[in-house]
C-alpha positions as CSV (number, residue, x, y, z in Angstrom):
1,M,5.5,-65.9,-42.7
2,K,8.3,-66.2,-45.2
3,F,7.4,-67.8,-48.5
4,D,10.9,-69.1,-48.9
5,E,10.3,-71.5,-46.0
6,Y,7.2,-73.0,-47.7
7,F,6.7,-75.0,-50.9
8,N,3.8,-74.7,-53.3
9,L,1.6,-77.7,-52.9
10,G,-0.9,-76.9,-55.6
11,A,-4.1,-75.0,-56.0
12,I,-7.8,-75.3,-55.3
13,S,-9.6,-76.3,-58.5
14,K,-13.3,-76.6,-57.7
15,V,-15.9,-76.7,-55.0
16,F,-17.0,-80.2,-54.2
17,S,-20.2,-79.9,-52.1
18,F,-22.7,-77.5,-50.6
19,K,-21.0,-78.3,-47.2
20,G,-17.9,-76.3,-48.1
21,E,-15.6,-79.1,-49.4
22,I,-13.2,-78.3,-52.1
23,V,-11.0,-80.3,-54.5
24,A,-7.4,-79.3,-54.8
25,R,-4.8,-80.5,-57.3
26,F,-1.5,-81.2,-55.6
27,D,1.6,-80.6,-57.8
28,V,3.8,-82.8,-55.7
29,E,4.1,-86.5,-55.2
30,V,5.2,-87.1,-51.7
31,P,4.3,-90.4,-50.1
32,N,2.2,-90.2,-46.9
33,L,1.6,-86.5,-47.3
34,F,-2.0,-86.9,-46.1
35,E,-1.0,-88.5,-42.8
36,N,-1.1,-85.9,-40.0
37,L,-1.9,-83.0,-42.4
38,N,-3.3,-80.6,-39.8
39,A,-3.1,-77.3,-41.7
40,I,-2.6,-76.0,-45.2
41,F,-1.5,-72.4,-45.8
42,I,-3.4,-70.5,-48.4
43,E,-2.0,-67.4,-50.1
44,E,-4.3,-64.4,-49.4
45,K,-3.2,-60.9,-50.4
46,G,0.5,-61.8,-50.4
47,N,0.3,-63.5,-47.0
48,L,0.1,-67.2,-46.0
49,V,-3.0,-67.9,-43.9
50,P,-3.4,-71.3,-42.1
51,Y,-6.5,-73.3,-42.8
52,F,-7.0,-76.2,-40.5
53,V,-7.9,-79.5,-42.2
54,E,-10.9,-81.4,-40.9
55,K,-10.6,-84.1,-43.6
56,A,-8.4,-84.8,-46.6
57,E,-9.2,-87.7,-49.0
58,P,-6.9,-88.5,-51.9
59,Q,-8.7,-88.8,-55.3
60,L,-7.3,-89.8,-58.7
61,N,-4.5,-88.0,-60.5
62,N,-3.1,-86.0,-57.6
63,F,-6.5,-84.5,-56.7
64,V,-7.5,-84.3,-53.1
65,R,-11.0,-83.6,-51.6
66,I,-10.5,-81.4,-48.5
67,K,-12.8,-80.1,-45.8
68,F,-11.4,-77.1,-43.9
69,K,-12.6,-76.2,-40.4
70,G,-14.8,-73.1,-40.6
71,I,-15.6,-73.4,-44.3
72,D,-19.1,-74.8,-44.1
73,T,-20.9,-73.4,-47.1
74,Q,-20.6,-73.5,-50.9
75,E,-20.3,-69.7,-50.9
76,Q,-17.4,-69.8,-48.4
77,A,-15.6,-72.5,-50.5
78,K,-16.1,-70.5,-53.8
79,K,-14.1,-67.6,-52.3
80,L,-11.1,-70.0,-52.1
81,L,-11.2,-71.1,-55.8
82,K,-7.9,-70.9,-57.6
83,S,-6.1,-70.1,-54.4
84,Q,-2.5,-71.4,-54.1
85,L,-1.7,-73.9,-51.4
86,Y,1.5,-74.1,-49.4
87,L,3.1,-76.3,-46.7
88,P,6.3,-75.7,-44.7
89,D,9.5,-77.1,-46.2
90,T,9.9,-79.1,-43.0
91,L,7.2,-81.5,-44.1
92,L,9.3,-82.6,-47.1
93,P,11.5,-85.7,-46.7
94,K,15.2,-84.9,-46.4
95,L,17.2,-85.5,-49.6
96,G,20.8,-86.4,-50.2
97,E,23.4,-83.8,-51.2
98,D,23.0,-84.7,-54.9
99,E,19.2,-84.6,-54.8
100,F,16.9,-81.6,-54.8
101,Y,13.3,-80.5,-55.0
102,F,12.6,-78.2,-57.9
103,H,11.6,-75.3,-55.8
104,E,14.9,-75.4,-53.9
105,I,17.0,-74.5,-57.0
106,V,15.0,-71.4,-57.9
107,G,17.4,-68.5,-57.4
108,F,20.5,-70.6,-57.9
109,T,23.2,-69.3,-60.3
110,A,23.7,-71.4,-63.4
111,F,27.1,-72.0,-64.9
112,D,28.0,-73.7,-68.2
113,E,30.3,-76.6,-68.7
114,D,33.3,-74.2,-68.8
115,K,32.3,-72.9,-65.3
116,K,31.2,-69.5,-66.8
117,E,28.2,-67.9,-65.2
118,V,25.3,-67.8,-67.6
119,G,22.3,-66.7,-65.5
120,E,19.9,-67.3,-62.7
121,I,17.2,-70.0,-62.4
122,V,13.9,-68.2,-62.1
123,E,11.5,-71.2,-62.4
124,V,11.4,-74.9,-62.8
125,Y,8.7,-76.7,-64.8
126,D,8.1,-80.3,-64.2
127,L,7.3,-81.4,-67.8
128,P,6.6,-85.1,-68.4
129,N,9.9,-87.0,-68.7
130,N,11.9,-83.8,-69.0
131,P,11.8,-81.1,-66.3
132,V,13.2,-77.8,-67.5
133,A,14.8,-74.8,-65.7
134,E,13.9,-71.3,-66.9
135,L,17.1,-69.3,-66.8
136,L,17.3,-65.6,-67.1
137,I,20.3,-65.1,-69.4
138,N,21.2,-61.5,-70.4
139,G,17.6,-60.5,-69.8
140,K,16.3,-63.3,-71.9
141,E,14.2,-66.2,-70.6
142,V,15.8,-69.5,-71.8
143,L,14.5,-73.0,-71.1
144,V,17.2,-75.6,-70.4
145,P,16.4,-79.3,-69.8
146,L,17.5,-80.3,-66.3
147,N,18.7,-83.7,-67.6
148,L,21.7,-81.6,-68.9
149,M,22.8,-80.8,-65.3
150,I,26.4,-81.6,-64.7
151,E,26.8,-80.7,-61.0
152,L,24.8,-79.3,-58.2
153,D,26.3,-77.3,-55.3
154,K,23.5,-76.7,-52.8
155,K,25.7,-75.0,-50.2
156,N,26.8,-72.3,-52.6
157,Q,23.5,-72.2,-54.6
158,K,25.2,-73.1,-57.9
159,I,24.2,-75.4,-60.7
160,H,26.4,-76.4,-63.6
161,I,24.4,-77.2,-66.8
162,E,25.5,-78.1,-70.3
163,I,24.1,-75.3,-72.5
164,P,23.7,-76.6,-76.1
165,D,25.3,-74.4,-78.7
166,G,22.9,-71.9,-80.1
167,L,20.3,-72.3,-77.4
168,V,20.8,-68.8,-75.9
169,D,20.7,-67.2,-79.4
170,L,17.2,-68.5,-80.2
């Protein structure tokens, strides 16, 4: 399975019961995500392995209590702790041309306001009220607020961002 066809849903944070239930923190806010959630893919040794959901119950603050089929003991659940969870991109609602999910722009080439190539987006961090893109510029990692985005070209995987003077020199 190709990772680029999946999005990171979150991670398993703790074991909930002696019956094998776990608690996961979902890093996404997608309405109705729990309806018809049949399987969640867990990263194991560089591969995505499907775990079939027996029950998923939303908790507070993006936490979800999950019971997977075949995980019936606390010991089995402990082996899954800190595992990354994934779902297929096809489960995400379609967005307009000028909208994007953060994971979609990783790998895009960033250009400044003069249309000069400045680097590649290697990660996006969803910070409260101000998501930032981590750009690799001349071998340096630079964080640029996404609210400085001027234009997005999904088709050509380009993003135009206003780069404040002196930011790259820090």
